[in-house]
C-alpha positions, 0 to 999 in steps of 0.5 A: 497929412494922410495916412495909408494903411495896408489891409493885407492882414484883414483881407487874408484873415477874411479869406481864411488864409494863413500867412504861409498859405498866402505866401504860397499863393503869391509865390513869396516866402512867409517872411515877406508877408509879415512885415507888409501886414504892418505897413502904415505910410504917412503922406507928407503933403 
């Protein structure tokens, strides 16, 4: 079983952006980004 981890938080922090700044850049609300940063998906193969 594979594990896929979203690295959005790591790359956002590396770019020196806050969640609010990133949300403005991609035209979404900050509340949209926060849950995405915590996503871990397990492959069912």
